C-alpha positions in Angstrom: 0.0 0.3 0.1 3.3 2.5 0.7 4.1 1.7 -2.7 0.8 3.0 -4.1 1.0 6.3 -2.7 4.9 6.7 -3.4 3.3 6.4 -6.9 0.6 8.5 -6.5 2.4 11.2 -5.1 5.2 11.2 -8.0 2.3 11.4 -11.3 1.1 14.4 -9.0 4.1 16.1 -8.5 4.8 15.6 -12.5 1.6 16.5 -13.0 1.1 20.0 -11.3 5.0 20.7 -12.2 4.8 19.9 -16.0 4.8 23.6 -18.2 2.6 23.8 -21.0 1.4 26.8 -23.0 -0.1 25.1 -26.5 -3.6 24.5 -27.8 -6.2 23.2 -30.1 -9.1 24.8 -30.9 -11.4 24.1 -34.1 -15.4 23.8 -35.3 -16.7 20.7 -36.3 -19.7 21.3 -39.6 -21.4 19.2 -41.5 -21.7 19.2 -45.6 -24.0 22.0 -45.6 -21.6 24.4 -43.5 -24.0 23.9 -40.5 -22.4 23.5 -36.9 -22.5 20.3 -35.2 -22.9 20.1 -31.6 -22.5 17.3 -29.1 -19.4 15.8 -31.5 -17.2 13.4 -29.4 -14.1 14.9 -29.5 -10.9 12.8 -28.0 -7.7 14.3 -27.9 -4.7 11.4 -27.8 -2.4 11.3 -25.8 -4.1 12.2 -22.7 -7.4 10.6 -23.4 -8.9 13.8 -22.8 -12.5 14.4 -24.3 -15.2 16.5 -24.8 -18.0 18.0 -26.8 -18.6 20.5 -29.1 -21.1 23.8 -28.1 -24.3 25.0 -30.1 -21.9 26.9 -31.9 -19.7 23.5 -33.1 -16.8 24.8 -31.0 -14.3 22.7 -29.1 -11.0 23.7 -27.3 -7.6 22.1 -25.8 -5.6 24.0 -24.1 -2.3 23.9 -21.8 -1.2 21.4 -24.0 2.6 21.0 -24.0 4.6 20.6 -27.3 4.1 17.3 -29.5 2.3 15.4 -31.9 -1.7 14.6 -31.3 -4.4 12.9 -32.5 -8.1 14.1 -32.4 -11.1 11.5 -33.1 -14.0 13.1 -34.0 -17.7 11.1 -33.8 -21.3 11.8 -34.1 -24.5 9.6 -34.1 -25.1 9.1 -38.6 -21.8 10.6 -39.1 -18.6 8.6 -40.2 -16.0 8.8 -37.6 -12.9 11.0 -38.4 -9.3 10.8 -36.9 -6.9 13.8 -37.4 -2.9 13.8 -36.7 -1.8 17.6 -35.8 1.8 17.8 -36.1 4.3 18.6 -33.6 4.9 21.8 -35.4 0.7 22.9 -35.7 0.5 22.5 -31.7 -1.1 26.1 -31.7 -3.7 25.4 -34.4 -7.5 26.7 -35.2 -9.3 23.8 -37.3 -11.7 23.1 -39.7 -13.7 19.6 -39.6 -16.4 18.3 -41.8 -18.0 15.4 -40.7 -20.1 13.2 -43.7 -23.4 11.8 -42.9 -23.5 8.0 -43.6 -25.3 4.9 -43.0 -22.5 3.2 -41.2 -22.6 5.2 -38.2 -26.5 4.3 -37.8 -25.2 1.3 -36.0 -25.2 3.2 -32.9 -28.8 4.1 -33.2 -29.3 0.6 -31.7 -28.0 1.6 -28.5 -28.3 4.7 -27.9 -31.6 4.6 -26.4 -30.1 2.4 -23.8 -27.1 4.3 -22.8 -25.5 6.9 -21.0 -24.4 9.9 -22.1 -21.5 12.2 -21.6 -23.9 14.3 -19.5 -25.5 11.7 -18.0 -25.5 12.0 -14.3 -24.6 8.9 -13.8 -21.6 6.8 -12.9 -20.3 4.8 -15.9 -17.3 3.3 -17.6 -17.2 2.4 -21.8 -15.0 -0.3 -22.5 -14.4 0.2 -26.3 -13.0 -2.2 -29.2 -9.4 -2.0 -28.8 -9.2 -2.5 -25.1 -11.4 -5.4 -25.5 -8.9 -7.2 -28.2 -6.3 -6.3 -25.8 -7.3 -8.5 -23.2 -9.5 -11.2 -25.2 -7.9 -13.8 -24.9 -11.0 -16.2 -25.0 -12.1 -15.8 -21.4 -15.6 -14.7 -20.6 -16.8 -11.2 -20.7 -16.7 -10.8 -17.2 -13.1 -11.6 -17.0 -12.4 -8.1 -19.4 -14.2 -6.3 -17.2 -13.1 -7.2 -13.4 -10.8 -3.8 -13.7 -13.1 -1.9 -14.5 -14.5 -0.1 -11.0 -16.4 -1.9 -8.3 -16.3 -5.2 -10.5 -15.3 -8.1 -8.6 -15.4 -11.8 -10.8 -15.2 -15.4 -10.2 -14.7 -18.6 -12.1 -16.0 -21.9 -11.2 -13.3 -23.6 -13.0 -11.0 -20.9 -11.5 -9.8 -19.5 -14.7 -11.9 -17.5 -16.2 -13.3 -20.2 -18.8 -16.8 -21.8 -18.5 -19.1 -20.6 -15.1 -18.2 -17.2 -14.6 -19.6 -14.1 -13.0 -19.4 -11.1 -12.2 -20.5 -8.5 -9.1 -20.7 -4.8 -8.9 -21.1 -3.0 -5.9 -21.8 -6.2 -4.6 -24.8 -6.1 -6.4 -25.2 -10.3 -7.6 -25.7 -11.1 -11.5 -29.3 -12.0 -10.7 -29.8 -8.0 -10.1 -27.4 -6.2 -13.1 -29.4 -5.9 -16.4 -27.7 -7.2 -19.1 -28.4 -6.4 -23.0 -27.2 -6.9 -26.7 -27.9 -4.5 -29.2 -30.8 -3.1 -26.9 -32.5 -6.6 -26.8 -32.3 -8.1 -23.1 -29.8 -11.2 -22.2 -31.0 -12.0 -18.9 -33.0 -15.1 -18.2 -36.5 -14.6 -17.5 -36.9 -16.9 -14.6 -33.5 -16.6 -12.6 -33.0 -13.4 -13.9 -29.2 -14.7 -14.3 -27.2 -14.3 -17.0 -25.1 -17.6 -18.0 -22.1 -16.0 -20.0 -21.0 -19.8 -20.4 -23.4 -19.7 -23.3 -21.7 -17.0 -25.4 -17.9 -18.3 -25.6 -15.6 -16.1 -27.3 -18.6 -13.4 -27.5 -16.2 -10.4 -27.2 -14.6 -11.4 -30.7 -17.8 -9.7 -32.1 -18.4 -7.2 -29.2 -17.6 -3.4 -30.5 -18.0 -1.5 -27.0 -19.5 -2.4 -23.6 -20.8 0.1 -21.2 -21.1 -0.9 -17.4 -23.2 1.7 -15.7 -23.4 1.6 -11.8 -26.3 2.0 -9.4 -29.9 2.2 -11.0 -28.6 3.3 -14.5 -30.5 4.8 -17.5 -33.9 3.2 -18.2 -33.2 -0.5 -20.0 -35.1 -3.1 -21.7 -35.8 -6.6 -19.8 -34.8 -7.1 -15.9 -34.6 -4.7 -13.8 -31.5 -3.0 -12.9 -31.0 -3.4 -9.5 -27.3 -2.0 -8.7 -25.9 -2.1 -11.9 -26.2 -2.5 -15.8 -23.9 -4.2 -19.0 -24.6 -3.4 -22.2 -22.9 -4.8 -25.4 -22.9 -3.5 -28.7 -21.7 -5.7 -31.3 -19.3 -5.2 -34.5 -20.4 -2.0 -36.5 -20.4 -2.0 -40.4 -16.9 -2.1 -42.1 -16.5 0.1 -45.1 -13.6 -2.2 -46.2 -13.2 -6.1 -46.8 -11.5 -7.4 -43.7 -10.4 -11.1 -42.0 -8.4 -11.9 -39.1 -7.4 -15.4 -37.7 -7.2 -15.1 -33.9 -5.5 -17.9 -31.6 -4.5 -18.8 -27.8 -2.9 -21.5 -26.1 -2.2 -21.4 -22.0 -1.9 -23.3 -18.8 -4.7 -26.0 -17.7 -4.5 -27.0 -21.9 -6.2 -24.0 -22.8 -6.5 -23.4 -26.7 -9.0 -20.5 -28.5 -9.2 -20.0 -32.1 -11.5 -18.2 -34.3 -12.0 -16.7 -38.1 -13.4 -13.5 -38.5 -14.2 -12.2 -41.8 -16.3 -9.2 -43.5 -17.1 -8.1 -46.7 -17.2 -4.5 -46.6 -19.7 -2.2 -48.2 -20.5 -3.9 -51.7 -22.6 -2.0 -54.2 -23.1 1.0 -51.3 -25.1 -1.0 -49.9 -24.8 -4.5 -48.6 -22.4 -6.0 -46.2 -21.7 -9.9 -44.5 -19.6 -10.6 -41.4 -18.8 -13.5 -39.5 -16.9 -15.1 -37.0 -16.4 -19.2 -36.3 -14.7 -19.9 -32.7 -13.8 -23.1 -30.6 -12.8 -23.2 -26.9 -11.1 -25.8 -24.8 -10.1 -25.8 -21.4 -9.6 -28.7 -18.8 -9.3 -25.6 -15.9 -7.8 -25.1 -12.6 -10.2 -27.4 -11.0 -10.0 -31.0 -11.2 -12.3 -32.3 -14.4 -13.9 -28.3 -14.7 -13.3 -29.2 -18.8 -14.9 -27.1 -21.4 -15.4 -27.8 -24.7 -17.2 -24.5 -26.4 -18.3 -23.7 -29.9 -20.0 -20.3 -31.3 -20.7 -18.4 -34.1 -21.8 -14.9 -35.2 -23.1 -13.8 -38.5 -24.3 -10.0 -39.5 -25.5 -8.8 -42.9 -26.5 -5.2 -43.2 -28.9 -3.3 -45.8 -27.4 0.5 -46.0 -30.1 3.2 -47.4 -29.4 6.7 -47.8 -31.2 7.2 -44.1 -32.0 3.6 -43.5 -30.2 0.4 -42.2 -31.6 -2.8 -41.7 -29.5 -5.5 -40.0 -30.2 -8.9 -39.2 -28.2 -10.7 -36.5 -27.6 -14.6 -35.2 -25.3 -15.4 -32.6 -25.1 -19.1 -31.1 -23.1 -20.8 -28.1 -22.7 -24.3 -27.6 -21.2 -25.4 -24.1 -20.2 -28.8 -22.8 -19.2 -28.1 -19.2 -17.8 -30.7 -16.6 -19.9 -29.6 -13.5 -17.7 -27.7 -11.0 -20.8 -25.7 -9.1 -20.2 -27.5 -5.9 -16.9 -26.0 -4.8 -14.2 -27.1 -2.4 -14.8 -28.1 0.9 -13.2 -25.8 3.6 -10.7 -28.1 5.2 -9.6 -28.5 1.9 -8.7 -25.2 0.5 -5.4 -24.4 2.4 -3.3 -26.6 0.6 -2.4 -26.6 -3.1 -2.6 -30.2 -3.1 -6.0 -30.7 -2.7 -7.6 -27.0 -3.4 -8.7 -28.7 -6.6 -10.5 -31.3 -5.5 -14.6 -31.6 -7.3 -16.7 -33.4 -5.9 -19.1 -33.5 -9.1 -19.4 -37.6 -10.0 -18.3 -38.9 -7.2 -21.2 -41.0 -6.4 -20.3 -43.2 -9.3 -18.4 -46.1 -7.9 -15.0 -46.2 -8.8 -14.1 -43.9 -11.2 -16.2 -40.3 -11.4 -19.1 -40.5 -13.9 -17.8 -39.0 -16.8 -21.0 -37.4 -18.4 -21.4 -35.1 -15.2 -21.5 -32.0 -17.3 -23.7 -29.3 -18.4 -25.1 -29.3 -22.1 -26.7 -26.5 -23.3 -27.0 -24.4 -26.5 -28.6 -20.7 -27.0 -29.3 -19.6 -30.3 -30.4 -15.6 -30.7 -31.7 -13.6 -33.4 -31.8 -10.0 -33.7 -33.7 -7.5 -36.5 -32.9 -3.9 -36.5 -34.2 -1.5 -38.6 -32.8 1.7 -37.8 -34.0 4.9 -40.0 -33.6 9.0 -40.3 -36.6 10.9 -40.5 -35.2 14.1 -40.6 -31.5 15.7 -39.5 -32.3 15.1 -35.8 -35.1 12.3 -35.6 -34.0 8.9 -35.6 -36.1 5.8 -34.8 -35.0 2.4 -34.5 -37.0 -1.1 -34.3 -35.9 -4.3 -33.1 -37.3 -8.0 -33.3 -35.6 -10.9 -31.7 -35.8 -14.5 -30.7 -33.6 -16.6 -28.5 -34.2 -20.6 -28.3 -32.1 -22.4 -25.5 -31.9 -26.1 -25.3 -30.3 -28.2 -23.0 -29.8 -30.5 -19.9 -27.3 -31.0 -16.8 -26.5 -34.5 -16.0 -25.7 -36.3 -13.0 -25.1 -39.7 -11.1 -26.8 -40.2 -7.9 -26.6 -43.2 -5.8 -28.8 -44.9 -3.1 -32.2 -43.1 -4.8 -35.6 -43.5 -3.4 -37.9 -43.7 -6.1 -40.8 -42.8 -4.3 -39.1 -39.1 -4.3 -39.0 -39.4 -8.7 -42.8 -39.6 -8.1 -42.7 -43.6 -8.9 -44.8 -44.5 -6.0 -45.9 -47.5 -7.4 -42.9 -48.9 -8.4 -42.1 -51.8 -5.5 -38.2 -51.3 -4.8 -38.3 -52.9 -1.2 -35.0 -51.8 0.5 -33.1 -51.6 -2.8 -32.0 -48.1 -3.6 -30.7 -48.2 -6.7 -28.1 -45.5 -8.5 -29.8 -43.7 -11.4 -28.5 -41.5 -13.9 -31.1 -38.4 -14.8 -31.0 -35.2 -16.8 -33.0 -32.1 -15.9 -33.8 -30.3 -18.6 -34.5 -27.0 -20.3 -36.4 -25.9 -22.9 -37.3 -22.1 -23.5 -38.1 -19.6 -26.3 -37.8 -15.9 -25.7 -39.0 -13.3 -28.0 -40.7 -10.1 -28.5 -39.5 -6.6 -30.1 -37.3 -3.5 -28.5 -38.3 0.1 -29.9 -37.1 3.7 -29.8 -37.7 6.9 -31.0 -34.8 9.8 -30.4 -35.3 13.5 -31.3 -32.1 15.9 -31.1 -32.3 19.0 -31.6 -29.6 21.5 -30.1 -31.9 22.6 -27.8 -32.8 19.1 -25.7 -32.6 15.7 -26.5 -35.5 13.3 -25.9 -35.9 9.8 -26.5 -39.2 7.4 -26.4 -38.8 3.8 -26.0 -39.5 0.2 -24.8 -39.9 -3.1 -25.3 -42.6 -5.4 -25.2 -41.0 -9.6 -24.1 -42.4 -12.9 -24.2 -40.6 -15.9 -22.2 -42.1 -19.7 -22.3 -40.4 -22.3 -20.9 -40.8 -25.9 -20.2 -38.8 -28.1 -17.4 -38.4 -31.4 -17.2 -36.4 -34.4 -15.7 -36.1 -37.9 -17.2 -34.3 -40.7 -15.5 -32.0 -42.1 -18.4 -30.4 -45.2 -16.6 -31.3 -46.8 -13.3 -30.0 -50.0 -11.8 -33.5 -51.2 -11.3 -33.9 -53.6 -14.2 -38.2 -53.4 -14.3 -41.0 -50.9 -14.3 -38.9 -47.7 -15.0 -38.5 -47.1 -18.5 -35.7 -45.1 -20.1 -36.2 -41.2 -20.4 -39.3 -41.3 -18.4 -40.1 -37.5 -17.1 -40.6 -37.8 -13.6 -41.6 -33.9 -13.5 -42.6 -31.3 -16.6 -44.2 -28.0 -15.8 -44.5 -25.3 -17.9 -43.7 -21.0 -17.6 -44.3 -18.6 -19.2 -43.8 -14.7 -18.6 -44.4 -11.3 -19.9 -42.2 -8.0 -19.7 -43.7 -4.8 -21.2 -41.7 -1.5 -20.7 -42.0 2.1 -22.2 -39.7 4.8 -20.7 -39.1 8.4 -21.9 -36.1 10.5 -21.1 -35.3 14.1 -21.9 -31.8 15.8 -21.4 -32.5 19.7 -21.2 -29.2 22.3 -21.2 -31.1 25.3 -19.1 -28.0 26.8 -19.5 -24.2 26.5 -21.5 -23.2 24.8 -18.0 -26.1 22.9 -16.4 -28.1 20.4 -17.8 -31.3 18.6 -16.6 -32.3 14.8 -16.9 -35.2 13.3 -16.6 -36.2 9.6 -17.2 -39.5 7.9 -16.5 -40.3 4.0 -17.3 -43.2 2.0 -16.5 -42.9 -1.6 -16.3 -45.5 -4.4 -16.3 -44.7 -8.0 -15.7 -46.8 -10.8 -15.8 -46.3 -14.7 -15.0 -47.7 -18.0 -15.3 -46.1 -21.1 -14.3 -47.0 -24.5 -12.1 -46.1 -24.1 -8.1 -47.3 -25.3 -4.6 -50.8 -24.9 -2.8 -50.4 -25.0 1.1 -50.5 -28.7 0.8 -47.4 -29.0 -1.4 -49.6 -30.1 -4.7 -48.1 -28.8 -7.9 -51.0 -26.6 -9.1 -50.9 -23.4 -11.7 -50.0 -19.9 -10.4 -49.6 -16.3 -11.6 -49.0 -12.6 -10.7 -49.1 -9.7 -11.9 -46.8 -6.7 -11.3 -46.3 -3.1 -12.5 -43.8 -0.7 -11.4 -42.4 2.7 -11.9 -39.2 3.7 -12.0 -38.4 7.4 -12.2 -35.0 9.0 -12.2 -33.6 12.8 -12.3 -30.7 14.4 -12.3 -28.5 17.4 -13.1 -25.4 17.5 -14.9 -23.1 20.8 -14.2 -19.8 22.0 -16.7 -17.4 24.6 -14.3 -15.5 25.4 -17.1 -11.3 24.0 -17.7 -12.9 20.5 -17.8 -14.1 20.1 -14.6 -18.1 18.9 -14.0 -20.1 17.5 -11.4 -23.2 15.9 -11.3 -26.3 14.5 -8.9 -28.7 12.0 -9.6 -31.8 10.3 -7.9 -33.8 7.0 -8.9 -35.6 4.3 -8.3 -35.6 0.4 -9.5 -38.0 -3.0 -8.6 -37.3 -5.7 -9.2 -39.9 -9.0 -8.9 -39.0 -12.1 -7.5 -37.2 -15.2 -9.2 -38.7 -18.7 -10.5 -37.7 -20.2 -7.3 -39.2 -17.9 -5.1 -42.5 -18.4 -6.7 -42.3 -22.1 -7.6 -41.5 -23.0 -3.9 -43.8 -21.0 -2.3 -47.7 -20.6 -2.1 -49.5 -17.2 -3.0 -49.8 -16.1 0.9 -45.9 -16.8 1.2 -44.9 -15.3 -1.7 -42.2 -12.9 -1.4 -42.6 -9.1 -2.3 -40.8 -7.6 -4.9 -37.8 -5.6 -3.8 -37.3 -1.9 -4.7 -34.2 0.2 -4.5 -33.4 3.9 -4.3 -30.2 4.8 -5.4 -28.7 8.4 -4.8 -25.8 9.5 -6.5 -23.1 12.5 -6.5 -19.9 12.8 -8.9 -17.1 14.4 -9.8 -14.7 14.8 -12.6 -11.4 17.0 -13.6 -9.3 16.0 -16.4 -5.9 17.9 -17.1 -3.4 17.5 -20.0 -1.4 14.6 -18.6 -4.1 13.3 -15.9 -7.6 12.6 -15.0 -9.5 12.2 -12.2 -13.2 11.1 -11.0 -15.5 10.4 -8.0 -18.5 9.3 -7.3 -20.6 8.4 -4.1 -23.3 6.6 -4.0 -26.2 5.7 -1.4 -28.1 2.8 -2.2 -31.1 2.4 0.3 -33.3 -1.2 -0.5 -36.6 -1.9 0.8 -37.6 -5.9 0.9 -34.2 -6.8 -0.5 -34.7 -10.8 -0.9 -32.3 -13.1 0.9 -32.2 -16.4 2.2 -32.4 -17.1 6.0 -33.0 -20.9 6.6 -36.7 -20.3 7.1 -39.1 -22.9 6.0 -42.4 -21.6 4.1 -45.8 -22.9 4.3 -44.7 -25.7 1.8 -41.4 -26.9 3.5 -38.9 -25.1 1.3 -35.7 -22.8 1.7 -36.8 -19.9 0.1 -35.6 -16.1 0.2 -37.8 -13.3 2.3 -37.5 -10.0 2.0 -35.6 -7.9 4.6 -36.9 -4.7 5.6 -34.0 -2.5 5.3 -30.7 -2.6 4.0 -28.2 -0.3 2.1 -24.7 0.4 0.7 -22.8 3.5 0.9 -20.0 4.1 -0.8 -16.8 6.3 -2.6 -15.4 4.9 -6.1 -12.1 6.9 -6.7 -10.2 6.7 -10.1 -7.2 8.7 -11.6 -5.3 8.3 -14.4 -1.6 9.8 -14.9 0.5 10.2 -18.1 3.9 10.5 -15.9 6.0 10.6 -19.0 5.5 9.7 -22.8 6.4 6.4 -22.5 4.9 5.5 -18.3 1.2 5.7 -17.6 -0.5 5.0 -14.0 -4.1 4.0 -13.4 -5.3 4.2 -9.7 -8.7 3.2 -8.2 -10.7 2.2 -5.4 -14.5 1.8 -3.8 -14.7 2.4 -0.2 -18.1 1.3 0.9 -20.7 0.3 4.0 -22.7 -2.5 3.2 -25.2 -2.9 5.9 -28.5 -5.2 6.7 -30.4 -2.6 9.5 -31.9 -6.0 11.1 -33.3 -9.6 10.5 -34.2 -13.2 11.7 -32.5 -16.3 10.9 -33.4 -19.6 11.3 -31.3 -22.4 12.1 -32.1 -25.9 11.4 -31.8 -27.8 14.9 -31.2 -31.8 14.7 -31.8 -33.2 18.0 -30.4 -36.0 20.0 -33.8 -38.1 19.7 -33.7 -38.0 16.2 -36.2 -34.6 16.0 -35.8 -32.0 14.3 -37.2 -28.1 15.0 -36.0 -24.3 13.7 -34.6 -22.0 16.5 -35.1 -18.1 16.0 -31.5 -15.8 15.9 -32.1 -12.0 15.7 -29.4 -9.8 14.3 -28.8 -6.1 13.9 -26.5 -4.0 12.1 -25.2 -6.6 10.2 -23.0 -6.4 6.7 -24.4 -7.4 3.4 -22.6 -10.5 1.9 -20.3 -10.9 -1.0 -19.7 -7.0 0.1 -16.2 -6.1 0.5 -15.6 -2.6 2.1 -12.6 -1.9 0.0 -11.6 -2.5 -3.7 -8.5 -1.3 -5.1 -6.9 -1.3 -8.1 -3.5 -0.2 -9.7 -2.1 -0.3 -13.1 1.4 0.6 -14.4 2.0 0.7 -18.0 5.4 1.3 -19.9 5.1 2.1 -23.5 8.8 2.2 -24.3 8.4 2.6 -28.5 5.7 5.5 -27.5 6.1 8.9 -29.7 9.4 7.1 -31.9 8.7 8.3 -35.3 11.2 5.3 -36.5 8.7 2.8 -35.0 5.7 4.5 -35.9 4.1 0.9 -37.5 5.1 -0.9 -34.2 3.6 -0.7 -30.2 4.8 -2.6 -27.0 3.3 -2.1 -23.9 4.3 -3.7 -20.6 1.3 -3.8 -18.7 1.6 -4.6 -14.7 -2.2 -5.0 -13.1 -2.8 -5.5 -9.3 -6.4 -5.8 -7.5 -6.6 -5.9 -3.5 -10.5 -7.2 -2.3 -11.3 -6.8 1.3 -13.0 -9.5 3.7 -16.3 -10.3 2.5 -18.9 -12.6 4.5 -20.4 -15.5 3.2 -23.9 -14.7 4.5 -25.5 -11.5 6.5 -24.5 -12.5 9.9 -21.2 -10.7 10.2 -19.9 -14.1 11.2 -16.3 -13.7 11.4 -15.9 -17.6 10.7 -17.4 -17.4 8.1 -15.9 -15.1 5.6 -14.2 -15.1 2.3 -10.4 -13.9 3.0 -9.0 -10.4 1.7 -7.0 -11.3 -1.8 -4.9 -9.5 -3.7 -3.1 -10.5 -7.2 -1.5 -9.6 -10.2 -1.5 -9.7 -13.7 1.4 -9.0 -16.3 0.7 -8.5 -19.6 2.4 -7.4 -23.0 1.3 -6.4 -25.9 3.1 -5.8 -29.1 1.4 -5.1 -32.6 3.4 -4.5 -36.1 1.7 -2.9 -38.9 1.8 -3.3 -42.5 4.5 -6.1 -42.3 3.4 -9.4 -44.2 0.2 -9.0 -42.8 -1.9 -5.6 -42.0 -1.6 -6.2 -38.8 0.1 -8.7 -36.4 -0.6 -9.0 -32.6 0.9 -10.9 -30.0 -0.3 -10.9 -26.1 1.3 -12.5 -23.7 -0.3 -12.8 -20.4 0.4 -14.1 -16.8 -2.2 -14.1 -14.3 -1.9 -14.2 -11.0 1.8 -13.4 -11.1 3.1 -13.8 -7.8 1.3 -16.7 -7.2 -1.3 -16.0 -4.3 -4.0 -18.2 -3.3 -7.3 -17.0 -3.0 -10.8 -17.5 -3.1 -13.3 -15.5 -5.4 -16.5 -17.1 -4.0 -18.6 -19.4 -1.7 -21.6 -20.7 0.2 -22.3 -21.9 3.6 -24.8 -23.7 5.6 -25.4 -23.5 9.6 -27.1 -25.5 11.5 -27.3 -27.3 15.2 -26.8 -30.9 16.2 -28.1 -31.2 19.2 -26.5 -28.1 21.7 -23.2 -28.3 18.9 -23.5 -24.9 16.2 -22.0 -26.4 13.1 -20.6 -24.8 9.8 -20.5 -26.5 6.1 -18.5 -24.0 3.6 -17.4 -24.2 0.4 -15.0 -22.2 -1.5 -14.3 -21.7 -5.0 -10.5 -21.1 -5.3 -9.0 -19.3 -8.2 -5.7 -20.4 -10.3 -2.5 -19.9 -9.5 0.0 -18.6 -11.1 -1.0 -19.0 -15.1 -0.5 -18.1 -18.8 -2.5 -17.2 -22.0 -0.2 -16.5 -25.1 -2.6 -14.8 -28.1 -1.8 -14.3 -31.7 -4.0 -11.8 -33.7 -3.4 -12.0 -37.5 -5.8 -9.4 -39.4 -5.9 -9.1 -43.4 
């Protein structure tokens, strides 16, 4: 920690001692010489950014001498890049942007994304950053350096089942969309990234919103939003081959192609990927395949685009974690209990086998210079199962009470199936004259899912037919939302923001009545989610914002089907207050964001059995998250860059009741009540800190313009986390610290258009740490017993990637 503060102090010293006198100013216009407002202008190096004012003007002041590059981008116009030679550092420019249908791709996600002056906390991750990090790991691992993010991997190496938490918010409370289309599973509300292997290779950009965020489609954002946008139409034909190899027999390969724009009207692009990995945990293998295909028609003011992408995953189950008593030893911390119920060798097909295919059609149209619309239709089909070997089973538990098994308890193999369809439409209309920016949008989506189980093999020789379903039920869920967003500049410095959303959810399913019988149930919920805020520009690249928002979220499938209408939990509600500050200098940038997220009726397990005898989540009356996020970047010299970030937070439950299972000495059973006050929310560390140091020795050397070399040391510290809401000091994830070393080398216009080599050493200092876990506390007689399982992450390991662009 002392080294961190020394580096920060050194960066600040360099920052304030620098002398700079030059400036770059200019005006941006369209082809009719009309001024263009709200054009994004980025200055490199320094990554300073601003937007043009109502007169189309921009200005970067107090610059040191040197060569700079300006990047211009605006919705409906082709992006432009302009290099400013050293001799023209003090200059005034006139920039003309060309209208193009290619830029209309941005309209797909514009409605649900935060913009520069949206008064909320967000982080944009662009194509270049994704390409640099992408070696085949799931998208959560490519986002683990974003503020307040913690990621985990069941297999321990980032391939297979992975998850992400943001500000302690679990994956089922994070809203995820692809091109504005909901991705969250309608019933569990989680996102299974394993169903989308290598999707980062087809992703143009990602925006991560923290807190309530802007109105979006799909599951309610209850602490964070992740918005993905797939690749844009490229004017020129392209092709690339990507491969990476590494520890645990990891092998990823893909090919990508794009036709460019044919006859000024058509474009096709695609990708085919294959990833294999044995995983760090025993038998936690992954066999993943995927494709992406997109075709576009480009009119003068209209773009029609069709996307289809699919992923098929076969992963050996590693869901159980590693028992606590095995986690401390390097020899036993990779133990996997899955498949061990089979006598002798572990059952070889204890796998999750699932395929998910997406179809999207997007129609974008520019009705007028400042009026654009988007209409999208989508369909997702998913089908698969997980297979298990189960020993000593009572067939009465499977509904086969008519089979006489006597005292014999057969072994069997079962498959639990899910066959689901998700389809609907999303739409938006954006009106953006110079005086305000208004968006009207929404969506209507339908989910239909069939859940059933089969016994595909049994030791019982007669009476049980193979693949005979032992349960079979359906569910149907509808989700409608309508929102309006308005950004209004009260002056050149002050801009207001208003975002109002109505969301209605309908759910029909098979659940349980008071007698435990499976019966049809339904529920209808209506939510109102308002947000408002203000953004203030102080000038001199200094700004601040404040916002307040409300989010509501329905219970998930298990909350419903394992309860009766009388014991059904209530929806959750979140009140989110955000305060932010940003300051940019010539060679440094700093942001601060304070938040207070106050929950009513947040759902959590407390050990209580409901009226049908099932453990389900119950509503906690009051809980909250209070935090401060700090991020800074320093260009220490032309070759050295330092980035630092941290989150300090307090995450509390005001009061809740815990119910412990008590197993009596006489064989009886009861539950005991334990009351808690002012405890910590589970999986919510009070401290998260990161530090990144990058050395670019070839930067600025004209004789090596076609080469780039970056060496980065990236480190992260995550404080202690509780495994439940009791603040039990024996039931925690210990604090952990890890570092990655990354070397990126690119060579342009030699043999191919570009050659890229990435060498990544993860956990370079070989730390032993765990990022997730579970616990079960109970009493055996008078003794309290705590069972725990942990998910260890890989020790020192490497990935080596090669990228060839043509």
